[in-house]
Structure formats: structure tokens, C-alpha cells
C-alpha positions in Angstrom: -51.6 -27.4 49.2 -49.6 -27.3 46.0 -50.9 -24.8 43.5 -51.6 -25.7 39.9 -48.4 -24.0 38.8 -47.6 -26.2 35.9 -50.8 -25.1 34.0 -50.0 -23.1 32.5 -49.6 9.5 32.2 -51.3 12.2 33.6 -55.0 13.0 33.8 -56.8 15.6 35.9 -58.5 14.9 39.1 -61.8 15.8 37.6 -61.3 13.1 34.9 -60.7 10.5 37.5 -63.8 11.6 39.4 -65.9 11.3 36.3 -64.7 7.8 35.7 -65.4 6.8 39.3 -68.8 8.4 39.1 -69.7 6.5 36.0 -68.5 3.2 37.5 -70.5 3.7 40.7 -73.6 5.5 39.4 -76.0 2.9 40.9 -75.1 3.9 44.5 -73.1 6.7 46.3 -69.4 6.1 45.8 -67.2 5.7 48.8 -63.6 7.0 48.8 -61.8 4.4 46.7 -58.5 4.9 48.4 -60.0 3.7 51.7 -60.2 0.0 52.7 -63.6 -1.3 53.6 -64.6 -0.5 57.2 -63.4 -3.3 59.5 -61.3 -5.0 56.8 -57.9 -6.2 58.1 -54.9 -4.7 56.5 -51.1 -5.2 56.5 -48.2 -2.8 55.7 -46.1 -3.3 52.6 -42.7 -1.6 52.2 -42.1 -0.8 48.5 -40.4 1.6 46.1 -42.5 4.6 47.2 -42.5 3.9 51.0 -45.0 2.0 53.1 -48.6 1.4 52.3 -51.5 -0.3 54.1 -53.3 -2.8 51.9 -56.1 -5.2 52.5 -55.1 -8.6 53.7 -57.6 -10.3 51.3 -57.9 -8.0 48.2 -60.8 -8.7 45.9 -60.3 -6.2 43.1 -56.7 -6.1 42.1 -55.2 -4.1 39.1 -51.7 -5.0 38.0 -49.5 -3.0 35.5 -46.6 -5.4 34.9 -46.3 -9.0 33.4 -44.7 -10.4 36.6 -47.5 -8.9 38.7 -50.1 -10.5 36.4 -48.4 -13.9 36.3 -47.9 -13.9 40.1 -51.4 -12.9 40.9 -52.9 -15.6 38.7 -50.5 -18.2 40.2 -51.7 -17.2 43.6 -55.3 -17.6 42.5 -56.0 -13.9 42.8 -57.4 -13.1 39.4 -57.0 -9.4 38.8 -60.0 -7.3 37.6 -57.7 -5.4 35.4 -54.2 -5.6 33.9 -52.0 -3.6 31.7 -50.6 -5.7 28.9 -47.8 -5.4 26.4 -50.1 -5.4 23.4 -53.8 -4.8 23.7 -54.5 -6.6 20.5 -52.9 -9.7 21.8 -54.4 -9.1 25.3 -53.7 -11.3 28.3 -51.0 -14.0 27.5 -52.6 -17.3 26.6 -50.2 -19.3 28.7 -52.0 -18.0 31.8 -54.9 -20.2 30.9 -58.7 -19.8 31.0 -58.8 -18.3 34.5 -57.1 -15.2 33.1 -59.0 -15.0 29.8 -61.6 -12.5 31.0 -59.3 -10.1 32.8 -60.1 -6.5 31.5 -57.2 -4.7 30.0 -56.4 -1.1 31.2 -54.0 0.0 28.5 -50.4 -1.1 27.9 -47.6 -1.7 30.4 -45.9 1.5 29.0 -49.1 3.6 29.0 -51.8 2.3 31.4 -55.1 4.3 31.5 -55.9 5.9 34.9 -59.5 6.4 33.8 -59.9 2.7 33.0 -58.2 1.7 36.2 -60.5 4.0 38.3 -63.6 2.7 36.6 -62.8 -0.8 37.9 -62.8 0.5 41.5 -59.8 -1.6 42.7 -58.9 -2.2 46.3 -55.2 -2.6 45.4 -53.1 -1.4 42.5 -49.6 -2.8 41.8 -47.2 -1.0 39.4 -43.6 -0.2 38.8 -41.6 2.9 39.7 -39.3 2.7 36.7 -42.3 2.8 34.3 -45.2 4.4 36.2 -43.6 6.9 38.6 -45.6 9.8 37.1 -48.9 8.1 37.9 -48.2 7.1 41.5 -50.1 10.0 43.2 -53.1 9.6 40.9 -53.2 5.8 41.4 -52.9 6.3 45.1 -56.0 8.5 45.0 -57.9 5.5 43.6 -56.7 2.7 45.8 -53.7 1.7 48.0 -50.8 1.4 45.5 -47.7 -0.6 45.8 -44.7 -0.1 43.4 -41.9 -2.5 42.5 -38.7 -0.5 41.9 -38.1 -1.8 38.4 -39.1 -4.6 36.1 -35.4 -5.5 35.6 -35.0 -6.4 39.3 -34.4 -10.1 39.9 -37.8 -11.4 39.0 -38.1 -13.7 41.9 -37.7 -10.8 44.3 -40.6 -9.1 42.5 -42.7 -12.2 42.8 -42.1 -12.0 46.6 -43.2 -8.3 46.7 -46.3 -9.0 44.7 -47.3 -11.9 46.9 -46.8 -9.7 50.0 -49.0 -7.0 48.5 -51.7 -9.7 47.9 -51.4 -11.0 51.5 -49.8 -14.3 50.6 -46.1 -14.3 51.1 -46.0 -18.0 51.9 -47.7 -18.6 48.5 -44.7 -17.0 46.8 -42.3 -19.3 48.7 -44.3 -22.3 47.6 -44.4 -21.3 44.0 -40.7 -20.5 43.8 -39.7 -23.7 45.6 -41.7 -25.7 43.0 -40.0 -23.8 40.2 -36.5 -24.5 41.6 -37.4 -28.2 42.1 -38.4 -28.4 38.5 -35.1 -26.8 37.4 -33.2 -29.4 39.4 -35.2 -32.2 37.8 -34.3 -31.0 34.3 -30.7 -30.4 35.2 -30.3 -34.0 36.5 -32.3 -35.7 33.8 -30.5 -34.0 30.9 -27.0 -33.5 32.4 -27.0 -29.8 31.5 -24.1 -28.9 33.8 -21.1 -27.7 31.8 -23.2 -26.7 28.7 -23.9 -23.2 27.6 -27.3 -21.8 26.4 -28.2 -18.5 24.9 -31.6 -17.0 24.2 -31.8 -14.6 21.2 -34.6 -12.2 20.4 -34.5 -10.7 16.9 -35.9 -7.2 16.7 -35.4 -3.8 15.0 -32.5 -5.1 12.9 -30.5 -6.4 15.8 -30.2 -9.6 17.8 -30.8 -9.1 21.5 -29.0 -11.7 23.7 -30.4 -12.3 27.1 -28.0 -12.6 30.1 -28.1 -14.5 33.4 -30.0 -11.7 35.2 -32.9 -11.8 32.7 -36.0 -14.0 33.3 -35.1 -16.4 30.5 -31.4 -16.4 31.2 -31.9 -17.0 34.9 -34.3 -19.9 34.1 -31.7 -21.5 31.8 -29.1 -21.2 34.5 -31.6 -22.5 37.1 -31.9 -25.6 34.8 -28.1 -26.1 34.9 -26.9 -24.3 31.9 -24.3 -21.5 31.9 -24.7 -18.3 29.9 -21.8 -17.3 27.6 -19.8 -14.4 29.1 -20.5 -11.0 27.7 -20.4 -7.4 28.9 -24.1 -7.4 29.7 -26.0 -4.1 29.6 -28.1 -4.9 32.6 -30.2 -7.9 31.5 -29.3 -8.1 27.8 -27.0 -7.1 25.0 -27.7 -6.1 21.4 -25.5 -7.3 18.6 -25.6 -6.7 14.9 -26.4 -9.6 12.5 -22.8 -9.2 11.3 -21.6 -10.2 14.8 -24.0 -13.2 15.1 -21.1 -15.5 16.1 -21.1 -13.7 19.4 -24.3 -15.5 20.1 -22.9 -19.0 19.8 -23.6 -21.6 22.6 -24.2 -25.3 22.9 -27.9 -24.6 22.9 -29.3 -21.6 21.1 -33.0 -20.6 21.4 -34.5 -17.9 19.1 -37.8 -16.2 20.0 -40.6 -15.9 17.5 -44.3 -15.3 17.4 -44.8 -18.5 15.4 -42.6 -21.5 16.2 -43.9 -23.4 13.2 -42.7 -20.7 10.7 -39.1 -21.5 10.0 -38.7 -18.3 7.9 -38.7 -16.4 11.2 -35.2 -17.7 12.0 -32.9 -14.8 11.4 -30.9 -15.0 8.1 -27.7 -14.4 10.0 -28.2 -17.7 11.8 -29.3 -19.6 8.8 -26.3 -18.3 6.8 -24.0 -19.6 9.6 -25.7 -22.9 10.3 -22.4 -24.7 10.9 -21.8 -22.4 13.9 -25.3 -23.1 15.3 -25.7 -26.8 15.2 -28.4 -26.9 18.0 -30.8 -24.0 17.4 -34.5 -23.9 18.1 -37.4 -21.4 17.7 -39.3 -20.7 20.9 -42.4 -18.9 21.7 -41.8 -15.2 22.6 -45.1 -15.0 24.5 -43.7 -16.8 27.5 -39.9 -17.0 26.9 -39.8 -13.1 26.9 -43.0 -11.9 28.4 -44.0 -14.7 30.6 -42.2 -13.4 33.7 -43.3 -15.1 36.9 -43.9 -18.5 38.4 -46.4 -19.7 35.8 -44.2 -18.4 33.0 -41.2 -20.0 34.5 -42.8 -23.4 34.6 -44.0 -23.0 31.0 -40.5 -22.1 29.9 -39.2 -25.2 31.7 -41.8 -27.4 30.1 -40.7 -26.1 26.7 -37.1 -26.5 27.5 -37.6 -30.1 28.5 -39.5 -30.7 25.3 -36.5 -29.4 23.3 -34.0 -31.4 25.3 -35.9 -34.6 25.0 -36.0 -34.2 21.2 -32.2 -33.5 20.8 
């Protein structure tokens, strides 16, 4: 049945053992890397090889935004998640179902002790970020690694769903996302128009290309991304070269869409070159990678297009 998709590094072995002992002090602790006796499993091929994981995991820990988004979209609410910012916590766009997920450090520096204390039955991470932790995490629970967070995000959604035992769920979610793209493209005749997402940070303007989450979603909705020599998924330009960011539709990320002072001065000072520019919420346009984030971005894009 359709899912509610539109709703939105190293520690010693003794440290891990202590954390596990504290978490399971009420009863003798079983080997956390073993699946429960009699539980059915399936094999997942991933960046570190092949791992047997439970078919129906109950205690999942995720270390990447796309893994968190996909798990929630599949109605598998993780017991723990690494987040981009622990003060901000789990992104609000994921809704009430995700509000009580325990954080286990940041995406860049997850805490092995905190992960162990949750006694997960599956851990999902990323080789490009967490390679130094793989052996320790595998001692805690079966661990699956994506290759990199910059891989095509829809491929990563499929891997996460496979690790969670629901590959058909990923197909359903992504089909719904693409259908929504098609609806917007048809309704607002976006073909032939260009769109560019800009993220102001550290004195530069980061432009996101067609391989990025936001860029691929704009292209899914019928827009084209202006041509550049992309450095993987993005490109940094100086404020002096702001005209390199021109497009028919320009979207600028901010933490407060109601604060017009967050619009970069370089764009304000060249307003004539940016006749259709809008502030958009960074929490899902940049960090909302996944099926739920994709639908949230598309909802926001439709709002912008309907007000033009």
C-alpha cells in the first residue's frame, strides 16, 4: 500500500565491552554481533563485502542522512542516528515519528560507545566517512556500508532498503517521487528552463550540480542545471563571480527563510541579474537526502512555482 511519503573513531575493545555491559546489566548479554537464534536473514553486498543481516531488524542505527530518511520512509524507525548537528538533532521534516530517535554523535564523528549501548541488530554507515570504524561496528552488530554519500542518492536508498529487508519498498518510494516530479514538470512547463541551488558558506557560494540531491531533484522536475566544470556534486565560486550562478530560477539556502538579510550581498547587489531568486530551507534542500526529503523539496518547489 502507498506509504505516507509526502509527510513529511577509534575506541578500545574494552570500552565497547563496558558500554555493552552497562546497557545490558539487567540480564546476561548475548554476543551483539549475532542475529537472534532462529531469526531469518539475508545477504547484502556492500562496500565492505557481504554481510548477513536480519530480514526484519528491530533495532537499527544509521550514520548518514540518506539512511535515516530512507529508514523512516520505510516505517523502520531507528533506535539511533548520527546527525549533522547534535544541537539541531533529527531533522524536523521527518515528522513526529522520528522525533524521539536517540542521537549517537555526528555524521562525521559517531560514537561507538553510544551505538553499542543501544544494542542494535543492524548498523548502516558509509565507507568514505566511517571506514576506520567498520571493524568495531561489526563487533557490535551486522554492519552494512554504502561506498560514499556522494553516490547517486537513489542508489543509496536502494541499498539501505535492501539492508532493512524491504527492497520493494524502495522501488515504491522512488516511483512515487518520480511521479511527483513529472506532475510538477507538466503543471509548470519547466522544460527548457534552468535552475540553480546556491548554498552560502565560509565566504563562498557553493553551487550544486545535477549529481547532487537538490540538483537531481530540480532536473527530475524538468529543469536543467547550468553547465559548469562540476567538482563532483558541487562547485564553489567567490562572491565576485556570483554571475556564474545565474539561472532562470535561483534558490538560495538559509536556516531562516523569513530572514531576508540571509540573502548573500553579492546577489542583492546584482538583483537585475537574478530576477527570480528565492530563499529555501537548508534543512531539507541540503540535508534532507532521501525519499521523504525529496518529496519535501518537491512540495517546496511547487509552492515557489505557484507563487511566481
